[in-house]
C-alpha positions as CSV (number, residue, x, y, z in Angstrom):
1,M,0.3,0.1,0.0
2,S,2.9,2.5,0.8
3,D,3.7,1.9,-2.8
4,A,0.6,3.5,-3.7
5,L,0.8,6.0,-1.6
6,I,4.6,7.1,-3.2
7,A,3.3,6.4,-6.6
8,A,0.0,9.5,-5.4
9,S,3.0,11.8,-3.9
10,R,5.1,11.7,-7.3
11,T,2.1,12.2,-9.7
12,L,0.9,15.0,-7.0
13,A,4.7,16.6,-7.8
14,D,4.8,17.0,-11.2
15,R,1.0,18.7,-11.4
16,L,2.6,21.6,-9.2
17,R,6.3,21.6,-10.3
18,P,5.2,23.7,-13.2
19,L,2.2,25.7,-11.5
20,T,3.6,29.7,-10.8
21,F,2.1,32.4,-8.4
22,S,2.4,35.9,-9.9
23,T,2.4,37.5,-5.6
24,A,4.8,34.6,-4.3
25,S,8.0,35.1,-4.7
26,H,10.0,32.2,-3.8
27,V,7.6,28.4,-3.5
28,Y,9.1,25.1,-2.0
29,L,7.7,21.9,-3.4
30,P,9.6,19.5,-0.8
31,L,8.3,16.4,-2.3
32,D,10.8,17.3,-4.6
33,Y,14.2,18.5,-2.7
34,A,13.1,16.4,0.1
35,R,11.7,13.6,-1.6
36,E,13.9,10.3,0.3
37,P,12.6,11.1,3.5
38,H,9.7,12.2,2.3
39,E,9.0,8.8,0.7
40,L,10.7,6.6,4.1
41,Y,8.1,8.2,6.1
42,L,5.4,6.9,3.6
43,Q,7.1,3.4,3.3
44,R,7.7,3.4,6.8
45,F,4.4,4.4,7.8
46,G,1.9,4.0,5.2
47,S,1.3,0.5,4.8
48,G,-2.6,-0.8,6.0
49,K,-5.6,0.3,6.5
50,K,-5.5,3.5,9.7
51,R,-8.8,3.3,12.0
52,V,-7.4,7.5,12.0
53,V,-6.1,9.4,9.3
54,F,-5.7,13.3,10.5
55,L,-4.9,16.2,7.9
56,G,-2.8,19.0,7.9
57,M,-3.0,22.4,5.4
58,N,0.6,23.0,4.2
59,P,4.2,22.7,5.2
60,G,5.5,24.5,7.7
61,P,9.1,26.3,8.0
62,Y,10.8,24.6,9.7
63,G,9.0,21.2,9.9
64,M,8.0,19.4,6.6
65,A,9.5,22.3,4.5
66,Q,13.2,21.1,5.9
67,T,12.4,17.3,6.4
68,G,9.6,16.2,4.0
69,V,7.0,15.0,6.2
70,P,3.5,16.7,7.7
71,F,5.1,18.5,10.7
72,G,8.2,17.3,10.5
73,E,9.8,18.9,13.1
74,I,13.0,17.5,13.5
75,P,13.5,15.6,16.9
76,A,10.2,13.8,15.9
77,V,11.1,12.8,12.6
78,R,14.7,11.9,14.0
79,D,14.7,10.4,16.9
80,W,10.8,8.6,16.8
81,M,10.6,7.7,14.0
82,G,13.6,7.4,13.2
83,I,13.7,8.7,9.8
84,S,16.8,10.9,8.4
85,A,18.1,11.6,5.3
86,E,19.5,13.5,2.5
87,V,17.8,16.6,1.6
88,G,18.0,18.9,-1.2
89,K,17.9,22.4,-2.1
90,P,15.1,24.4,-3.3
91,V,15.8,26.5,-6.2
92,P,15.1,29.8,-6.1
93,E,16.1,29.0,-2.6
94,H,14.8,32.4,-0.5
95,P,18.1,34.0,1.6
96,K,15.8,34.2,4.4
97,R,14.2,30.9,4.6
98,P,16.8,28.6,3.8
99,V,16.9,25.2,3.5
100,Q,19.0,23.1,6.1
101,G,17.4,19.7,6.4
102,F,17.5,17.8,9.6
103,A,20.7,20.6,10.8
104,C,18.3,23.0,10.5
105,P,18.4,24.4,14.7
106,K,14.8,26.0,14.3
107,S,11.7,24.2,16.1
108,E,8.3,23.5,14.5
109,V,6.1,24.2,17.4
110,S,2.8,22.7,15.5
111,G,4.6,19.9,15.5
112,R,6.3,19.2,18.2
113,R,3.3,19.9,20.2
114,L,1.4,17.0,17.4
115,W,4.1,15.0,17.8
116,G,4.6,15.3,21.3
117,L,1.0,14.3,22.0
118,F,1.3,10.9,20.1
119,A,4.3,9.9,21.9
120,E,3.4,10.2,24.9
121,R,-0.1,8.4,24.7
122,F,1.5,5.9,22.0
123,G,5.0,5.8,23.6
124,S,6.4,4.4,19.9
125,A,5.9,5.6,16.3
126,E,5.1,2.1,15.6
127,E,2.2,1.6,18.0
128,F,0.8,5.0,16.9
129,F,1.3,4.2,13.3
130,K,-0.2,1.3,13.3
131,D,-3.7,2.7,13.0
132,H,-3.2,6.1,12.5
133,F,-1.3,8.1,9.9
134,V,-0.9,12.0,8.9
135,L,-0.9,13.6,5.6
136,N,-0.4,17.7,4.5
137,Y,-3.0,19.0,2.0
138,C,-0.6,20.7,0.3
139,P,3.0,20.3,0.3
140,L,4.0,24.0,-1.1
141,V,5.0,26.7,1.1
142,W,4.6,29.7,-0.7
143,M,6.9,33.3,0.6
144,S,6.4,36.7,-0.3
145,A,10.1,38.7,-1.2
146,T,10.0,39.8,2.8
147,G,10.1,35.2,3.3
148,A,7.1,36.5,5.3
149,N,4.6,32.9,4.7
150,L,2.2,33.2,2.6
151,T,-1.4,31.6,3.0
152,P,-3.2,30.0,0.4
153,D,-5.8,32.1,0.8
154,K,-3.2,35.2,0.6
155,L,-2.9,34.2,-3.5
156,P,-5.0,34.6,-6.5
157,A,-8.2,32.2,-6.0
158,S,-7.5,32.2,-10.4
159,E,-4.0,30.5,-9.4
160,M,-5.3,28.2,-7.1
161,E,-7.8,26.3,-8.7
162,A,-5.0,24.1,-10.3
163,V,-3.5,23.5,-6.7
164,E,-7.1,22.7,-5.1
165,S,-7.4,20.0,-8.6
166,A,-4.0,18.6,-7.9
167,C,-4.3,18.6,-3.7
168,L,-8.4,17.4,-3.7
169,D,-7.2,14.1,-6.5
170,H,-4.0,13.5,-4.1
171,L,-5.9,13.7,-1.2
172,A,-8.8,11.5,-2.3
173,A,-6.3,9.0,-3.8
174,S,-4.5,8.6,0.0
175,L,-7.6,7.8,1.5
176,E,-9.0,5.4,-0.9
177,V,-6.1,3.5,0.1
178,L,-5.4,4.1,4.0
179,D,-9.3,3.2,3.9
180,P,-10.0,5.5,7.5
181,Q,-12.7,4.8,9.9
182,Y,-12.3,8.6,11.4
183,L,-10.9,12.1,9.2
184,I,-9.6,14.4,11.5
185,G,-8.6,17.5,10.4
186,V,-6.0,19.5,12.1
187,G,-7.6,22.7,11.7
188,A,-10.7,23.8,10.4
189,Y,-9.8,24.1,7.0
190,A,-8.2,20.5,6.7
191,E,-12.2,19.8,7.9
192,E,-13.2,21.1,4.7
193,R,-10.9,19.6,2.2
194,L,-11.0,15.9,4.2
195,K,-15.1,16.5,3.8
196,A,-14.8,17.3,0.0
197,A,-12.5,14.2,-0.3
198,A,-14.9,12.0,1.2
199,A,-17.8,13.3,-0.8
200,R,-15.8,12.5,-4.0
201,T,-14.5,8.7,-2.7
202,G,-18.3,7.6,-1.0
203,S,-16.1,7.6,2.0
204,Q,-18.5,6.9,5.1
205,A,-15.7,7.7,7.8
206,I,-16.4,9.9,10.5
207,L,-15.8,13.6,9.9
208,G,-14.2,15.5,12.2
209,R,-11.5,18.2,14.0
210,V,-9.1,19.0,16.4
211,L,-7.7,22.4,17.0
212,H,-4.3,23.6,15.2
213,P,-1.1,23.0,17.6
214,S,-0.3,26.9,16.1
215,P,1.8,28.6,18.5
216,A,-0.9,31.7,16.6
217,S,-3.6,30.3,18.3
218,P,-4.1,31.2,21.8
219,A,-6.1,28.9,22.8
220,A,-3.8,26.2,22.0
221,N,-0.8,28.0,23.7
222,R,-2.6,27.1,26.7
223,G,-2.5,23.9,26.8
224,W,-2.7,22.5,22.8
225,A,-2.4,18.6,24.0
226,E,-5.0,18.4,26.9
227,A,-7.4,20.1,24.7
228,A,-6.7,17.5,21.8
229,T,-6.7,14.5,23.4
230,K,-10.6,16.3,25.1
231,Q,-11.9,16.8,21.3
232,L,-10.7,13.1,20.5
233,V,-12.4,11.4,23.2
234,A,-15.5,13.4,22.6
235,Q,-15.8,12.2,18.6
236,G,-14.9,8.8,19.6
237,V,-11.3,8.6,17.7
238,W,-9.7,8.1,21.5
239,D,-10.5,6.1,24.3
240,C,-10.8,8.4,27.9
């Protein structure tokens, strides 16, 4: 099954690679320059059907943009998942947003919180990934000339049509492979994308969401792990 996820990922990269964006000075596609760790993640943990699939939005600058793994906080990927591989460079690379791969000294707070909760609850990565998987909806990172992050809503709708088409096709294909019982969006945007993909595939999976672990969220900063656990328990995803 992981071979199907890898094939879907490569198709997604092929569709996104030629796209251009008038308001972004730089666009990173980790599926290209960080393909080796990305495919190790899919190969090692994407086999078999999953009970729960979590979906994020797009790469963080110190997470998937560095490691190729969704919410890819480096210690979580390297030490907990046991994944470490060569990471190349995006072309062109923004001088204020360097890709250093597993040598990046900065922390991806959202990833530290997300994978930290899973590690605390399940212990080993193998135990978590028996029944769970984490995907990102869109693998592109957009930034302005100053290096500021551009979220998808800041880009022209006309330019995002091709992105949405490719990403939704990829998500639907991935869900057909993983066949989950629960679809959990990490944030409202991801939940909506899961709803659209489920409608396309005819999936009967139960839709839900958790609070996004971003440090920009005051609610997340007041105890994200506890809040997310309560939400997952309330939705029947986890036991108490």
